[in-house]
N, C-alpha and C positions, 0 to 999 in steps of 0.2 A: 072150792079153794078159798082159803081165807083172804079177805081183802085187807091190805095194809093201809092205815090212815097216815097221810103224810103232811108235813109242813116244810116250807122253805122260808128260812129266816135270812133276810137280806136279799132284795131283788133289784140290785143294781145291774150292771153289765152282765156279769156272769150269773147271778142269782136268777135273773130272768130266764136264762136258758135251762137252769136246773128245774124251775117251775114248768117249763114247756115239756121236759122229759117226763116228769111225774104224771103230768096231765095226759100224755099220749100213751103211757103204758098200761096194759091190762093188769088186773089184780092189785091196783093201787087206786086210793081215793085221795086226791089232793084236797085236803080240808081247807088249807088257808096259806096265804103268803103274808110275810111280815116285813115292814120297813118303818124306820123312824119317821120317814117322810110318808105320811099317810096317803097323800095323792099318788106317789109312786107305787105304793102297794095296791091302791085301787086300780090303777092303769093295768098292771100286770094281772091282778085278779080278774078283771073284766076279759082280758085276753085269754086266759086259760080256764075260766069258769069256776072260780072258787071264791071264798070270802077273803076280805082284806083286814089286816090287823096292824096296829102300830106297836104293840107290846107282845113279845113272843111268849111271855109267861101266861097269857090267856089260853095258849094252845098246849101247855104241858100235859094236861089231862085229857086232851081231845085226840091225840095222835099216837101212832106207834113208832114212827120214824121221822127223822128231821134232817135236812140239809142245812148246814150252818155256813152261810156265805157272806158274812159280815167282815168289816176290816180286821186285819190280823189281831190287833190289840184286844178285840172283843171275842175272839174265838174261845178262849178259856171260859170266860163268864157264862156265855150262852151254852156251849157244849156241856159245861158242868151241870147247869140246871136241868137239861134234858136227861143226862145220865143219871142224876140223882133221882129223877122221876122214873127210871127204868126204861127210858126210850132209847132206841138205837139211833146213832148219830153218824152222819157223813159230814166231816168237817173239811173245808177247803185247806190247801196247803198255804204256808207252813202250819203245822198242827196247832202251835201256840207261839207265844213270844219267847218263852224260856223252856229249858229242858225240865225244870221243876214243875212247871205247869203241865207239861206233856205227861210226866210221871203220874201226876195226880189224876189226869183224865183216864190214863190207862188203868190205874188202880180202881177208879170209880166205875168204869165199865165192867171190870171183873167182879166187883163187890155187888153190883146191881144186875148182873146177868144181862148186860146190854152189849151190843156190838158197836165197835168204834172203827170206822174206816176213814182213811185220809185221802184227799183228792189229788193224788199224784197221777194226772191224767195220761202221761206218756206210757204208763204200763199197759194201756189199752189200745195203743197205737198198733195197727196190724203188722207193721214192720218189726216192731219190738216183740210182739207176740210170736212172730215167726222164728225168732232166735231161740225160743225155748228148746232145750235139748241139744242145740248146736254148739254152745260155748262150753269149753272144758276148763282151760286155765288161761284166761286172758293175761297177757303180759305188758301190753301197752294199749291205752285207750286215749283217743283224742275227740273232744266234742266242741262244737260251736253252736251257740244259740244267740243269734243276732235278730234284733227287731228295730224298726223305726220308733222314734219316741211318740208315745200315745197319751202320756200323762196319767195312765192308770197304774196302780200298784206302787206309786212313788212314796207311799207312807213307810215303805221299807226299802233297803238297798237292792241292787240288782241280783245279789246273791240269794236272798230270800225271795225275790220276786220271780226270777227266771232260772238262775243256775241250780236252784234246789231240785228242779225237775231232773237234771242231768246227774246230780249228786245221788238222787234216789235210784236212778237206773244204774249208775256205775257200782254203787254199793251192793245192789242186787246181783249184778253180773259177777263181781269179784269174789264176794263172800269171804273176805279175809280181814284181819285187823288192820286198821289204818295206823301207820307208824309215824308219818311226817306230812306236814302241810306247809306249802310256801304260797304266798299270794300277793297280788298287787292290784290296784284299781284306783279310779278317780271319779269324782263327781263331774258332770258336764252340764247338764240342763236342769238338774234337781239339786236339792240340798244333800241327797244321799249319793253313794257310789253308784254310777250309771254304767260303767264298763269295768269288768274285772277278769283276772285270770288266776287260776289256782292249779298248783301241782300237787297231786295226792299220791303218796307212796305207801304201799301195802306190805304186810309181813310176807306175802306170797312172792314178792318181787315185782308185782305189777305196778306200773306208774300210769297215772291218768293226768292228762293235760286238759283243763276245762276252761272255756272262755265263754262269757256271757255279756251281752251288751244290749241296752234299750235305746241306744242313740245311733244306730247304724243306718245308712242310707237304704240298704237292701236287707230283706229278711233271709235268714239261713238257719236251718235246724238240722244238723248232721252229727253223726258220731261214727268213728272208725274204730274197730277192734282188732288187735293183732294177737294171735296165739301160735303155738308151735306148728300146727297143721293148717293154718289158714288165716285169711284176712276177710273181715266183714265191713262193709261200708253201708250204713243206713242213712237214708234221707227221709226225714219225718215228713216233710212238706210234700215231696213227690210220692211218698209211700212206695219207695223203692229200696230193695236190698241187693247188694252185689256180693258175691261170695267167691274168693280165690282160694284154690286149694292145690296141694301137690297131688297130681293124678286125678282120678275121678272123671266124672262127666262134665261136659260143658265146652266152651269155646277155648281153644288153646291160645295163649297170649304170645304174640310175636316177641322173640328175643328172650323168652322165659321158657325153656323147654321143660316139659313136665308139669307146668302150672296151667291150670284151667280156670275159667271164670263162668259163673252162672248169674244171670240177672233175673230178678223177679219183681213185677209191679203188682200192687195190691189195689183193689177197688176202693173207692172213697168210703170211708167208714166214720160213723159218728161216735168218736171216742167217749164223749160225755154220756151219751145214751148207754154205751157198753158199761161205763163206770156205775151209773145209776142202777142198771139192770143187775150188775154183779152185786151190789150193795143189797138190793131187795131180795136177790136169790139167797145170799148168805143169811139174811134175817129169817127168811122162810124155812131154810133147811138147817138152820142152827150150825152152819160151817164157818170157818175162819174167812175173813175178808181177804181179797187179793192183796190189798195194801192196808195192813192193820196199824194200830196205834204205835206198835214198836217200830215199824218201818218209818213212820212219820217222825218218830222221836229221833231215830238214828240220823235221818236226813237233816233234821233241824240242828242236831248237835254239831254235825260236820259244818253245816252252813254258818252256824254261830262261831265256830273256831275260825273258819275263813274270815268272817266279818271282823273278828278281833285282830287278826293279822293285817287287815286293811286299815286298822286304826279306829274302827267304830267302837264307841263305848256302849256295847250292847250287854244286857244282863244274860246270864246263862245259868 
């Protein structure tokens, strides 16, 4: 079996976890980790057993795949150089700062025979995976993603930091043209918008109400989906899904004749490990990634449209 040579560029909070996953997986050799702070790179390199670098360009000819986990403003520059070298790239979300940059990365990947995957982690949450084949035509979706303030990710607003996860999930669920966006939000503890709500309306008639906050007292990550034959409640944190349907098996709900509910809990799962595994599997098999560049571009485009409605002077 071919061993893939890997690099992780950016080993801050999240990048360190990327490095751990590559180091733990069979069939991959983590050649090096990169950070502009050489001391930080050396600490992570010592932990995972690889070389440390301060300039990612030293690794362009030494690896087959790379995770790009640098600040968003640098995604385009770093991913572009690896794609130009024909290397496969897993870039964290959001894919880039602008749609034009995303388009160029997608084009470069195609031209150079490279795979481009975007780090929309919730696609690998077992509760979301369990919905595959269950949704037919969602008509109303409500999601809440609330976290306490941690100071990370504040180089972008809460839409690009947190809400973009749910935007990607919703776009993948609905599979319909977005026709209208309404949004509001305010900065609280940072210079960017820290809490926001958006109403998304689709050509199919579906409406999604999406709330994200990084200044909440308690954490919450939930989504509820309504369609003609049922209701689905997904709790990302508790890895639990509840399904209510007309008829079928399950517990009958008091006061709702003919309506049954089934609940299912999922064992704790390492979504980042699943994401990296899926990336490497797609590279080895020459298949499309679970979350390709086009998916990342679509989520970014909607996130930027929401941001502009919040009054942010963002490029697009």
